[in-house]
C-alpha positions, -999 to +999 in steps of 0.1 A: -944+560-786-906+560-781-893+555-746-870+585-739-860+573-704-823+569-701-814+534-688-787+530-662-753+521-675-744+484-677-713+470-661-697+466-696-704+502-705-689+514-672-658+493-677-654+505-712-658+541-701-633+535-672-608+522-697-607+555-715-594+573-684-559+580-674-537+554-658-539+569-623-549+546-595-580+567-585-601+585-612-635+602-613-660+592-640-693+607-650-714+585-672-751+590-682-753+617-656-741+595-627-709+600-609-684+571-601-650+565-586-627+542-606-600+524-585-574+505-604-550+479-592-518+495-578-486+489-597-455+492-576-426+512-590-399+491-573-391+458-557-389+475-524-425+488-527-437+453-535-418+438-505-433+465-482-468+466-496-473+430-508-488+416-540-510+443-555-532+419-573-540+400-541-547+433-523-570+445-551-589+412-551-593+413-513-606+449-513-632+440-540-643+410-520-645+431-488-666+458-504-691+432-515-692+414-482-695+446-462-723+457-484-741+423-480-740+429-442-756+463-446-725+484-440-723+519-456-697+513-482-697+523-519-718+502-543-697+482-567-713+490-601-688+471-622-654+453-617-629+432-635-594+420-626-579+455-627-606+480-620-635+487-596-661+512-606-679+524-575-708+548-570-696+583-559-700+587-521-697+624-518-669+646-504-644+632-479-647+646-444-611+657-444-617+679-474-649+693-458-630+701-426-602+719-444-627+738-465-647+748-434-678+733-449-685+707-422-710+709-394-710+693-359-741+673-369-721+656-398-693+649-375-717+633-349-731+612-378-696+600-386-692+588-350-726+571-351-718+555-385-686+539-371-706+526-341-731+511-364-704+495-385-691+479-353-725+467-343-725+447-375-694+428-362-671+446-387-640+467-384-627+491-411-591+486-401-579+522-407-608+547-407-588+579-412-609+611-415-601+610-453-618+576-455-652+588-446-675+606-471-707+626-468-731+629-497-756+651-480-776+622-465-752+596-451-717+587-442-699+561-464-666+543-456-641+540-484-607+523-487-612+489-471-576+476-470-555+452-451-569+458-416-606+454-425-623+426-407-655+407-413-654+391-379-638+418-358-628+415-322-636+443-297-599+452-298-601+456-336-630+479-332-615+499-303-584+503-326-607+517-353-619+544-329-583+553-319-571+555-355-600+577-365-593+601-337-556+599-343-562+610-379-580+641-366-552+650-342-527+646-370-543+675-388-535+711-381-544+722-346-572+745-357-591+714-368-587+694-335-620+708-322-639+683-344-627+653-323-653+657-295-682+657-320-670+624-335-665+609-301-699+621-289-715+605-319-697+572-313-707+572-277-743+578-286-743+549-310-722+525-290-743+495-281-714+472-274-696+490-246-667+497-269-661+532-256-648+518-223-627+493-243-613+521-264-602+541-234-587+509-219-567+502-251-555+538-253-542+535-217-523+504-226-507+520-256-483+542-236-454+524-252-465+536-287-465+571-273-430+565-259-417+552-293-433+582-311-419+608-287-385+614-304-401+620-338-428+641-323-403+664-306-384+667-339-416+677-356-424+702-328-389+718-331-394+720-369-428+737-364-447+710-382-484+715-375-495+682-390-478+652-374-490+617-369-463+613-343-475+642-322-511+629-327-503+598-306-500+618-274-529+641-283-552+611-290-543+593-257-547+625-237-581+632-253-595+597-246-581+594-211-595+628-200-629+623-216-656+608-194-679+582-206 
């Protein structure tokens, strides 16, 4: 009797399929009924980009290594299904939280899970480095962290982890004001999952970052005058105000 079961795609099959896609840095791939994200090494358009961003091949190799090492520690990151020197084929992790927020399809429970997921990541001794709301995905069952870049740490300090929390909240307050109400749900989830006392450290770090707010003030005022509703500069003051008025 013939076995009609479809076997999972091999790494070679996935890389061959990925090679047929466009030359964009991020692409979606569906193969044998499964969904993947294909991330290719970045190619800088100018010498200035290379100077500012560094060697793209080294950055690519580092991210691939971090994905595997984070996964080995039990962190919720995409599974690397295949890779070579120029591409990473990862399992699809669902919709980004930023997209769900703007679409109005997110719930307080998912946001609370996002905060808990970051706390669990920290409990493993890790730091994402730049966990913006667009770098968290929801597949209907769990939160997954994507885009491990320069700031990701395998042996994170409490300051690295407190910085993670501040950057995640800052990315929320950089969104349009009608979305700022999601911040308390994320913070509540982080508080509920915090087993290391990092909430207090986060508030202490936010208090010491008054100078960042001072540096951001001129640009934040310019954005206010121009009527910009999305502003990373204005988000600095909003993030500090939120953390310093929120009780543990």
